[in-house]
KOLVEXZA-493315 format. One record per residue (C-alpha): residue number from 1; residue in one letter; x negated, y, z negated. Coordinates in Angstrom, 1 decimal, decimal comma. Each point is the difference from the previous one (the first is absolute). Layout:
KOLVEXZA-493315
pos = NUM	code = a	u = X	v = Y	w = Z
...
***
This chain:
KOLVEXZA-493315
pos = 1	code = x	u = -126,3	v = 94,5	w = -111,0
pos = 2	code = x	u = -0,5	v = -3,2	w = -1,0
pos = 3	code = x	u = 3,0	v = -0,4	w = -1,8
pos = 4	code = x	u = 1,7	v = 1,2	w = 3,5
pos = 5	code = x	u = -2,2	v = -3,1	w = 1,9
pos = 6	code = x	u = 1,3	v = -2,5	w = -2,5
pos = 7	code = x	u = 3,2	v = 0,9	w = 0,1
pos = 8	code = x	u = 0,0	v = -0,4	w = 3,9
pos = 9	code = x	u = -1,9	v = -3,1	w = -0,5
pos = 10	code = x	u = 2,9	v = -1,1	w = -2,0
pos = 11	code = x	u = 3,1	v = 1,4	w = 1,9
pos = 12	code = x	u = -1,5	v = -0,8	w = 3,6
pos = 13	code = x	u = -2,1	v = -2,6	w = -0,7
pos = 14	code = x	u = -2,9	v = 1,9	w = 1,6
pos = 15	code = x	u = -1,4	v = 3,4	w = 0,0
pos = 16	code = x	u = 0,2	v = 2,2	w = 3,6
pos = 17	code = x	u = -3,0	v = 0,8	w = 1,9
pos = 18	code = x	u = 1,1	v = 3,7	w = 0,3
pos = 19	code = x	u = -0,4	v = 0,1	w = -3,9
pos = 20	code = x	u = -3,3	v = -1,8	w = -0,4
pos = 21	code = x	u = -1,2	v = 2,7	w = 2,9
pos = 22	code = x	u = 0,7	v = 2,9	w = -3,0
pos = 23	code = x	u = -1,3	v = -1,9	w = -2,5
pos = 24	code = x	u = -3,4	v = 1,9	w = 0,1
pos = 25	code = x	u = 1,6	v = 2,8	w = -1,3
pos = 26	code = x	u = 2,9	v = 0,5	w = -2,6
pos = 27	code = x	u = 1,5	v = 3,1	w = 0,5
pos = 28	code = x	u = 0,4	v = -0,3	w = 4,1
pos = 29	code = x	u = 1,2	v = -3,7	w = -1,2
pos = 30	code = x	u = 2,4	v = 1,9	w = -2,5
pos = 31	code = x	u = 1,0	v = 2,2	w = 2,7
pos = 32	code = x	u = 1,6	v = -2,3	w = 2,5
pos = 33	code = x	u = 1,4	v = -2,1	w = -2,4
pos = 34	code = x	u = 1,7	v = 2,8	w = -1,5
pos = 35	code = x	u = 1,2	v = 1,6	w = 3,4
pos = 36	code = x	u = 1,1	v = -3,2	w = 1,4
pos = 37	code = x	u = 2,2	v = -0,7	w = -3,3
pos = 38	code = x	u = 1,1	v = 3,1	w = 0,5
pos = 39	code = x	u = 1,6	v = -0,2	w = 4,1
pos = 40	code = x	u = 1,4	v = -3,5	w = -1,0
pos = 41	code = x	u = 1,5	v = 0,9	w = -3,3
pos = 42	code = x	u = 1,6	v = 3,0	w = 1,0
pos = 43	code = x	u = 0,7	v = 0,1	w = 3,2
pos = 44	code = x	u = 3,8	v = 0,5	w = -0,9
pos = 45	code = x	u = 1,9	v = -1,5	w = 3,4
pos = 46	code = x	u = -2,7	v = -2,2	w = 1,2
pos = 47	code = x	u = 0,0	v = -3,9	w = -0,9
pos = 48	code = x	u = -3,0	v = -1,8	w = -0,7
pos = 49	code = x	u = 0,5	v = -1,4	w = 3,6
pos = 50	code = x	u = 0,2	v = 3,0	w = 2,2
pos = 51	code = x	u = -3,2	v = 1,0	w = -2,1
pos = 52	code = x	u = -2,2	v = -2,8	w = 1,4
pos = 53	code = x	u = 1,8	v = 0,0	w = 3,7
pos = 54	code = x	u = -1,5	v = 3,9	w = 0,1
pos = 55	code = x	u = -3,0	v = -1,6	w = -1,2
pos = 56	code = x	u = 0,0	v = -2,9	w = 2,5
pos = 57	code = x	u = 0,8	v = 2,4	w = 2,9
pos = 58	code = x	u = -2,3	v = 2,8	w = -0,8
pos = 59	code = x	u = -3,0	v = -2,5	w = -0,8
pos = 60	code = x	u = 1,1	v = -1,6	w = 3,6
pos = 61	code = x	u = -0,5	v = 3,1	w = 1,9
pos = 62	code = x	u = -3,8	v = 0,6	w = -1,7
pos = 63	code = x	u = -0,4	v = -3,6	w = 0,9
pos = 64	code = x	u = -1,3	v = -0,6	w = -3,7
pos = 65	code = x	u = -0,8	v = -3,3	w = -0,8
pos = 66	code = x	u = 0,0	v = -0,2	w = -3,1
pos = 67	code = x	u = 3,5	v = 2,2	w = -0,8
pos = 68	code = x	u = 1,8	v = -2,2	w = 3,0
pos = 69	code = x	u = -1,0	v = -3,3	w = -1,9
pos = 70	code = x	u = 0,9	v = 1,3	w = -3,2
pos = 71	code = x	u = 3,1	v = 1,9	w = 0,6
pos = 72	code = x	u = 1,5	v = -1,9	w = 2,6
pos = 73	code = x	u = 0,0	v = -2,9	w = -3,0
pos = 74	code = x	u = 1,7	v = 1,9	w = -2,2
pos = 75	code = x	u = 3,3	v = 0,8	w = 2,9
pos = 76	code = x	u = -0,5	v = -3,9	w = 0,9
pos = 77	code = x	u = 0,6	v = -0,6	w = -3,7
pos = 78	code = x	u = 2,8	v = 2,9	w = -0,8
pos = 79	code = x	u = 1,9	v = -0,6	w = 3,3
pos = 80	code = x	u = -1,0	v = -2,8	w = 1,8
pos = 81	code = x	u = -2,7	v = -1,4	w = 2,3
pos = 82	code = x	u = 1,6	v = 1,3	w = 3,0
pos = 83	code = x	u = 0,1	v = 3,6	w = -1,0
pos = 84	code = x	u = -3,5	v = 0,3	w = -1,2
pos = 85	code = x	u = -1,0	v = -1,5	w = 3,4
pos = 86	code = x	u = 2,0	v = 2,7	w = 1,6
pos = 87	code = x	u = -1,1	v = 2,7	w = -2,0
pos = 88	code = x	u = -3,9	v = -1,3	w = 0,6
pos = 89	code = x	u = 0,2	v = 0,1	w = 3,8
pos = 90	code = x	u = 3,5	v = 2,1	w = 1,0
pos = 91	code = x	u = 2,5	v = 1,3	w = -1,9
pos = 92	code = x	u = 2,1	v = 0,9	w = 2,3
pos = 93	code = x	u = 0,7	v = -3,5	w = 0,7
pos = 94	code = x	u = 1,3	v = -0,3	w = -2,8
pos = 95	code = x	u = 4,2	v = 0,3	w = -0,7
pos = 96	code = x	u = -0,2	v = 3,4	w = -2,7
pos = 97	code = x	u = 2,6	v = 1,6	w = -0,9
pos = 98	code = x	u = 0,3	v = 4,0	w = 0,8
pos = 99	code = x	u = -1,5	v = 0,6	w = -3,3
pos = 100	code = x	u = -3,4	v = -1,8	w = 0,1
pos = 101	code = x	u = -0,5	v = 0,6	w = 4,0
pos = 102	code = x	u = -0,1	v = 4,0	w = -0,8
pos = 103	code = x	u = -2,3	v = -0,7	w = -3,0
pos = 104	code = x	u = -2,5	v = -2,1	w = 1,8
pos = 105	code = x	u = 0,2	v = 2,0	w = 3,3
pos = 106	code = x	u = -0,9	v = 3,0	w = -2,4
pos = 107	code = x	u = -2,6	v = -1,7	w = -1,6
pos = 108	code = x	u = -2,1	v = -1,5	w = 3,0
pos = 109	code = x	u = 0,4	v = 3,9	w = 1,7
pos = 110	code = x	u = -1,4	v = 1,2	w = -3,1
pos = 111	code = x	u = -3,2	v = -2,2	w = 0,6
pos = 112	code = x	u = -0,2	v = -0,1	w = 3,8
pos = 113	code = x	u = 1,0	v = 3,6	w = 0,6
pos = 114	code = x	u = 0,3	v = 1,9	w = -3,4
pos = 115	code = x	u = -0,3	v = 3,3	w = 2,1
pos = 116	code = x	u = 3,1	v = -0,7	w = 1,9
pos = 117	code = x	u = 2,1	v = -0,2	w = -3,2
pos = 118	code = x	u = 2,6	v = 2,8	w = 0,3
pos = 119	code = x	u = 3,1	v = 1,0	w = -1,5
pos = 120	code = x	u = 2,1	v = -2,2	w = 2,0
pos = 121	code = x	u = -1,5	v = -3,3	w = -1,2
pos = 122	code = x	u = 0,9	v = 1,1	w = -3,2
pos = 123	code = x	u = 3,7	v = 0,3	w = 0,8
pos = 124	code = x	u = 0,0	v = -3,4	w = 1,5
pos = 125	code = x	u = -0,8	v = -1,1	w = -3,2
pos = 126	code = x	u = 2,6	v = 1,7	w = -1,7
pos = 127	code = x	u = 2,1	v = -0,9	w = 2,3
pos = 128	code = x	u = -0,9	v = -3,7	w = -1,0
pos = 129	code = x	u = 1,1	v = 0,7	w = -3,5
pos = 130	code = x	u = -3,4	v = 1,3	w = -1,4
pos = 131	code = x	u = -0,3	v = 2,8	w = -2,2
pos = 132	code = x	u = -3,3	v = 2,5	w = 0,1
pos = 133	code = x	u = -0,9	v = -1,9	w = -3,1
pos = 134	code = x	u = 0,4	v = -3,1	w = 1,5
pos = 135	code = x	u = -1,9	v = 1,6	w = 3,3
pos = 136	code = x	u = -3,1	v = 1,2	w = -2,3
pos = 137	code = x	u = 0,0	v = -3,8	w = -1,4
pos = 138	code = x	u = -0,3	v = -1,4	w = 3,5
pos = 139	code = x	u = -2,8	v = 2,4	w = 1,2
pos = 140	code = x	u = -2,0	v = -0,7	w = -3,5
pos = 141	code = x	u = 0,2	v = -4,2	w = 0,4
pos = 142	code = x	u = -0,7	v = 0,5	w = 3,8
pos = 143	code = x	u = -3,1	v = 2,8	w = -1,2
pos = 144	code = x	u = -1,1	v = -2,1	w = -2,9
pos = 145	code = x	u = -0,2	v = -3,1	w = 2,5
pos = 146	code = x	u = -2,0	v = 1,7	w = 2,9
pos = 147	code = x	u = -2,3	v = 1,1	w = -2,8
pos = 148	code = x	u = -1,1	v = -3,6	w = -1,2
pos = 149	code = x	u = 0,5	v = -1,0	w = 3,8
pos = 150	code = x	u = -3,2	v = 2,1	w = 0,2
pos = 151	code = x	u = -1,5	v = -1,4	w = -2,8
pos = 152	code = x	u = 0,5	v = -3,4	w = 0,3
pos = 153	code = x	u = -1,6	v = 0,6	w = 3,8
pos = 154	code = x	u = -2,9	v = 1,9	w = -0,8
pos = 155	code = x	u = -1,0	v = -2,4	w = -3,0
pos = 156	code = x	u = 0,5	v = -3,0	w = 2,0
pos = 157	code = x	u = 2,4	v = -1,7	w = -2,7
pos = 158	code = x	u = 1,3	v = -2,9	w = 0,6
pos = 159	code = x	u = 3,3	v = -1,6	w = -1,6
pos = 160	code = x	u = -0,1	v = -2,6	w = -2,6
pos = 161	code = x	u = 0,4	v = -3,3	w = 1,5
pos = 162	code = x	u = 3,5	v = -0,9	w = -1,6
pos = 163	code = x	u = 1,8	v = 2,3	w = 2,1
pos = 164	code = x	u = -1,0	v = -2,2	w = 3,2
pos = 165	code = x	u = 1,7	v = -3,2	w = -2,2
pos = 166	code = x	u = -3,5	v = -1,5	w = -0,6
pos = 167	code = x	u = 1,0	v = -0,6	w = -3,5
pos = 168	code = x	u = 2,5	v = -2,2	w = 0,7
pos = 169	code = x	u = -0,9	v = -3,6	w = -1,2
pos = 170	code = x	u = -0,1	v = -3,1	w = 2,4
pos = 171	code = x	u = 4,0	v = -0,7	w = -0,7
pos = 172	code = x	u = 1,0	v = 3,6	w = 0,9
pos = 173	code = x	u = -1,9	v = -0,6	w = 3,3
pos = 174	code = x	u = 1,3	v = -2,7	w = 0,9
pos = 175	code = x	u = 3,5	v = 1,1	w = -0,5
pos = 176	code = x	u = -0,8	v = 3,3	w = 2,2
pos = 177	code = x	u = -0,9	v = -2,7	w = 2,4
pos = 178	code = x	u = 2,9	v = -2,1	w = -0,1
pos = 179	code = x	u = 1,9	v = 1,6	w = 2,7
pos = 180	code = x	u = -3,4	v = -0,7	w = 2,3
pos = 181	code = x	u = 0,1	v = -3,4	w = -0,8
pos = 182	code = x	u = 3,7	v = -1,1	w = 0,9
pos = 183	code = x	u = -0,5	v = 2,1	w = 3,1
pos = 184	code = x	u = -3,3	v = -1,8	w = 1,1
pos = 185	code = x	u = 2,1	v = -3,3	w = -1,5
pos = 186	code = x	u = 3,0	v = 0,5	w = 2,2
pos = 187	code = x	u = -2,3	v = 0,2	w = 3,4
pos = 188	code = x	u = -1,9	v = -3,2	w = -0,7
pos = 189	code = x	u = 3,6	v = -1,8	w = -0,3
pos = 190	code = x	u = 0,6	v = -0,6	w = -4,2
pos = 191	code = x	u = 3,2	v = 2,4	w = 1,6
pos = 192	code = x	u = 1,4	v = 0,4	w = 3,3
pos = 193	code = x	u = 0,4	v = 3,2	w = 1,1
pos = 194	code = x	u = 0,9	v = 1,2	w = 4,1
pos = 195	code = x	u = -3,2	v = 0,0	w = 1,8
pos = 196	code = x	u = -1,4	v = 0,5	w = 3,5
pos = 197	code = x	u = -2,1	v = -2,2	w = 1,8
pos = 198	code = x	u = -3,4	v = 1,1	w = 0,2
pos = 199	code = x	u = -1,1	v = 1,6	w = 3,0
pos = 200	code = x	u = -3,4	v = 1,3	w = 1,4
pos = 201	code = x	u = -0,3	v = 3,5	w = 0,3
pos = 202	code = x	u = -1,1	v = 1,6	w = 3,2
pos = 203	code = x	u = -2,3	v = 2,5	w = -1,2
pos = 204	code = x	u = -1,7	v = -2,4	w = -2,4
pos = 205	code = x	u = 0,4	v = -3,9	w = 1,2
pos = 206	code = x	u = -2,4	v = -1,1	w = -3,2
pos = 207	code = x	u = 3,5	v = 1,4	w = -2,0
pos = 208	code = x	u = 3,3	v = -1,5	w = -0,4
pos = 209	code = x	u = 2,9	v = 1,9	w = -1,1
pos = 210	code = x	u = 3,4	v = -1,6	w = -2,1
pos = 211	code = x	u = 2,8	v = 1,9	w = -1,7
pos = 212	code = x	u = 2,7	v = -1,3	w = -2,6
pos = 213	code = x	u = 2,7	v = 1,1	w = -2,0
pos = 214	code = x	u = -0,7	v = -1,1	w = -3,6
pos = 215	code = x	u = 2,7	v = -0,6	w = -2,7
pos = 216	code = x	u = -0,2	v = 3,0	w = -2,3
pos = 217	code = x	u = 3,2	v = 0,1	w = -2,3
pos = 218	code = x	u = 3,4	v = -0,5	w = 1,3
pos = 219	code = x	u = 0,8	v = 1,8	w = 2,5
pos = 220	code = x	u = -3,5	v = 1,1	w = 0,5
pos = 221	code = x	u = -2,8	v = -1,2	w = 2,0
pos = 222	code = x	u = -3,4	v = 1,1	w = 0,7
pos = 223	code = x	u = -2,0	v = 0,6	w = 3,3
pos = 224	code = x	u = -2,9	v = -1,7	w = 0,1
pos = 225	code = x	u = -3,3	v = 0,3	w = 2,9
pos = 226	code = x	u = -2,6	v = -2,3	w = -0,1
pos = 227	code = x	u = -3,1	v = 0,1	w = 2,5
pos = 228	code = x	u = -2,6	v = -2,5	w = -0,3
pos = 229	code = x	u = -2,7	v = -1,9	w = 2,5
pos = 230	code = x	u = 1,7	v = -2,0	w = 2,6
pos = 231	code = x	u = -2,4	v = -3,1	w = -1,3
pos = 232	code = x	u = 0,5	v = 0,5	w = -3,8
pos = 233	code = x	u = 0,1	v = -3,2	w = -1,5
pos = 234	code = x	u = -0,8	v = 0,6	w = -3,3
pos = 235	code = x	u = 1,6	v = 2,8	w = -2,1
pos = 236	code = x	u = -2,0	v = 0,8	w = -3,3
pos = 237	code = x	u = 1,2	v = 2,6	w = -2,5
pos = 238	code = x	u = -3,3	v = 2,1	w = 0,5
pos = 239	code = x	u = 0,9	v = 0,3	w = 3,9
pos = 240	code = x	u = 3,4	v = 1,0	w = -0,7
pos = 241	code = x	u = 1,0	v = 3,9	w = 0,1
pos = 242	code = x	u = 3,8	v = 1,1	w = -0,8
pos = 243	code = x	u = 0,2	v = 4,2	w = 1,3
pos = 244	code = x	u = 2,6	v = 1,2	w = -2,1
pos = 245	code = x	u = 1,2	v = 3,7	w = 0,2
pos = 246	code = x	u = 0,8	v = 2,8	w = -1,9
pos = 247	code = x	u = 3,2	v = 2,5	w = -0,4
pos = 248	code = x	u = -0,8	v = 1,7	w = 3,7
pos = 249	code = x	u = 0,5	v = -2,3	w = 2,7
pos = 250	code = x	u = 0,4	v = -3,8	w = 0,5
pos = 251	code = x	u = -3,1	v = -2,2	w = 0,5
pos = 252	code = x	u = 0,7	v = -1,1	w = 3,6
pos = 253	code = x	u = -0,2	v = 3,4	w = 0,9
pos = 254	code = x	u = -3,2	v = 0,4	w = -1,5
pos = 255	code = x	u = -2,6	v = -2,6	w = -0,3
pos = 256	code = x	u = 1,4	v = -1,1	w = 3,2
pos = 257	code = x	u = -0,2	v = 3,0	w = 1,7
pos = 258	code = x	u = -2,2	v = -0,7	w = 3,0
pos = 259	code = x	u = -2,9	v = 3,1	w = 0,4
pos = 260	code = x	u = -1,7	v = -0,7	w = 3,6
pos = 261	code = x	u = 1,7	v = -3,5	w = 0,2
pos = 262	code = x	u = -0,5	v = -1,6	w = -2,8
pos = 263	code = x	u = 1,3	v = 0,9	w = -4,0
pos = 264	code = x	u = -1,6	v = -0,5	w = -3,5
pos = 265	code = x	u = 2,0	v = -3,4	w = -0,5
pos = 266	code = x	u = -1,3	v = -1,2	w = 3,7
pos = 267	code = x	u = -3,8	v = 1,2	w = -1,3
pos = 268	code = x	u = 0,2	v = -1,9	w = -2,8
pos = 269	code = x	u = 1,9	v = -3,3	w = 1,4
pos = 270	code = x	u = -2,5	v = -0,1	w = 2,7
pos = 271	code = x	u = -2,9	v = -0,1	w = -2,8
pos = 272	code = x	u = 1,1	v = -3,2	w = -1,3
pos = 273	code = x	u = 3,2	v = 0,8	w = -2,2
pos = 274	code = x	u = 3,4	v = -1,4	w = -0,5
pos = 275	code = x	u = 1,7	v = 3,6	w = -0,5
pos = 276	code = x	u = 3,6	v = 0,9	w = -1,0
pos = 277	code = x	u = 2,0	v = 3,4	w = 0,0
pos = 278	code = x	u = 3,2	v = 0,3	w = -1,6
pos = 279	code = x	u = 2,5	v = 2,9	w = 0,2
pos = 280	code = x	u = 1,7	v = 0,7	w = -3,3
pos = 281	code = x	u = 3,6	v = -0,3	w = -0,5
pos = 282	code = x	u = 1,5	v = 3,3	w = 1,6
pos = 283	code = x	u = -3,2	v = 0,5	w = 1,7
pos = 284	code = x	u = -0,6	v = -0,8	w = 4,0
pos = 285	code = x	u = 1,5	v = -3,4	w = 1,2
pos = 286	code = x	u = 1,4	v = -1,5	w = -3,7
pos = 287	code = x	u = 3,4	v = -0,1	w = -1,3
pos = 288	code = x	u = 1,1	v = 2,9	w = -2,0
pos = 289	code = x	u = 1,9	v = -0,1	w = -3,5
pos = 290	code = x	u = 3,6	v = 0,5	w = 0,3
pos = 291	code = x	u = 0,6	v = 3,5	w = -0,5
pos = 292	code = x	u = -2,9	v = 1,9	w = 1,0
pos = 293	code = x	u = 1,8	v = 1,4	w = 2,8
pos = 294	code = x	u = -2,1	v = -1,8	w = 3,0
pos = 295	code = x	u = 1,4	v = -2,8	w = 2,2
pos = 296	code = x	u = -1,7	v = -3,2	w = -0,8
pos = 297	code = x	u = -2,7	v = -1,3	w = 2,0
pos = 298	code = x	u = 1,7	v = -3,5	w = 1,6
pos = 299	code = x	u = -1,0	v = 0,4	w = 3,8
pos = 300	code = x	u = -3,2	v = -0,4	w = -1,9
pos = 301	code = x	u = 1,0	v = -3,6	w = -0,5
pos = 302	code = x	u = 1,2	v = -0,9	w = 3,3
pos = 303	code = x	u = -3,7	v = 1,2	w = 2,0
pos = 304	code = x	u = -1,4	v = -2,7	w = -2,9
pos = 305	code = x	u = 0,3	v = -3,5	w = 1,1
pos = 306	code = x	u = 1,1	v = -2,9	w = -2,6
pos = 307	code = x	u = -2,9	v = -1,8	w = -0,4
pos = 308	code = x	u = -1,3	v = -0,7	w = -2,6
pos = 309	code = x	u = -3,9	v = 0,2	w = -0,4
pos = 310	code = x	u = -2,0	v = -3,3	w = -0,2
pos = 311	code = x	u = -3,1	v = 1,2	w = -1,7
pos = 312	code = x	u = -1,0	v = -0,7	w = -4,0
pos = 313	code = x	u = -2,2	v = 2,2	w = -1,9
pos = 314	code = x	u = -1,0	v = 1,3	w = -3,6
pos = 315	code = x	u = 1,2	v = 3,0	w = -1,1
pos = 316	code = x	u = -1,2	v = 3,1	w = 1,4
pos = 317	code = x	u = -2,8	v = 2,1	w = -2,0
pos = 318	code = x	u = -0,1	v = 3,4	w = 1,7
pos = 319	code = x	u = 2,3	v = 2,6	w = 0,1
pos = 320	code = x	u = -0,6	v = 3,5	w = 1,4
pos = 321	code = x	u = 2,7	v = 2,8	w = -0,6
pos = 322	code = x	u = -0,3	v = 3,1	w = 1,6
pos = 323	code = x	u = 2,8	v = 3,2	w = 0,6
pos = 324	code = x	u = -2,2	v = 1,8	w = 2,6
pos = 325	code = x	u = -0,7	v = -2,4	w = 2,1
pos = 326	code = x	u = 0,1	v = 1,2	w = 3,1
pos = 327	code = x	u = -2,7	v = 2,7	w = -1,2
pos = 328	code = x	u = -2,1	v = -2,9	w = -0,6
pos = 329	code = x	u = 0,6	v = -1,7	w = 3,0
pos = 330	code = x	u = -1,1	v = 3,1	w = 2,1
pos = 331	code = x	u = -3,0	v = 0,1	w = -2,5
pos = 332	code = x	u = -1,3	v = -3,7	w = 0,8
pos = 333	code = x	u = 0,6	v = 0,2	w = 3,5
pos = 334	code = x	u = -2,0	v = 3,0	w = 0,3
pos = 335	code = x	u = -2,9	v = -1,5	w = -2,1
pos = 336	code = x	u = 0,4	v = -3,4	w = 1,8
pos = 337	code = x	u = 0,8	v = -2,0	w = -3,3
pos = 338	code = x	u = -2,2	v = -1,5	w = -2,0
pos = 339	code = x	u = -3,7	v = -1,8	w = 1,0
***
């Protein structure tokens, strides 16, 4: 199988760790590779993206770190970053057609409640346009990745770092962080967003909050919230944090959700950080793109006082992103935060 590894390295730039895990036994590795190729190439009615969607959703149900990372990355590349995150976190949040929704519902039920699969489940797939061969293929893909999930979990298989974007050079990272830099620059006075005056928070008199609408593109403004210590006078990148939400909930309802009187954002700000959160366009208090069926959020601009910020600081250098912020906030509160 050395030739196959070389081909992977030439085509992908690396050899997936799942293949290395099988390298102790050429016969098992060959069987694994052959069966996966059979699934991908001979699933007549399933696209490569749909196969990766099934793999990701099944892996999400099984909480398999390796497979969620690897196949979620494949969905991001084939279907876009938003679809990839939805498949990892909650596929029901995606605007799927009837066919794909039925396909994923079946794969999930086969994963979590296989003893309850019955004729009505197969009939629903047929109504969505699948034939009996397609149903076999959907089941085969779901079953295959259930198997790989369990092998990965049993052996503590870890995903290649490239799946996390760690192979990007510094120039790539600079481009990816540009929105963060521009956002912070806007708040520091290099642009002129509509912003509210700082106000002390009753629950925590040591922390102040500002809200602002930052221009993004014509007709679109992004809602930004800032919390920081009331006496903060020096603004350094290493003490600056940006919360960015995922595909499910906006940031202001997740990271600033108060539990026992304090949110995750409050906790971090009270410990000396200049903390931001933003709602991506189309979420929460930010404007929605034209034609997406939702009204724009101009009421937020009305609530934000039109006073430009006066602080100046280097650009932000820290970011944090999560689409499961509500769950993480609950865990954070339960543990009392870091010591």
